[in-house]
C-alpha positions, 0 to 999 in steps of 0.5 A: 762888557756889553749887555744884551738888550731885548726887543720890546714886547710890542716889536717882537709880537708884530707880524706882517699881514698877508698880501690880499689875494688877486681878484679871480684867484683860485687855489691850485690843485693839491698833489695826490702823492704828497697830500692836501698841504702841497699844491701843484705848480701851474705851467702852460702845458702841465701841472707839477709838484716841486716836492715829489716830482709828480706831474700831469698834462693839461 
């Protein structure tokens, strides 16, 4: 029978670092229906929420 081998603690705890934000980055507008945790996607002529379907024209 093969034994299950566990990963060393150092490998299990290692996490990837977030990519740095580009220069001039502004966080998007949040969805008025869903709340502060959901951002609106920026399109050429509108902003839209992928979760609830809300959109507004620019």
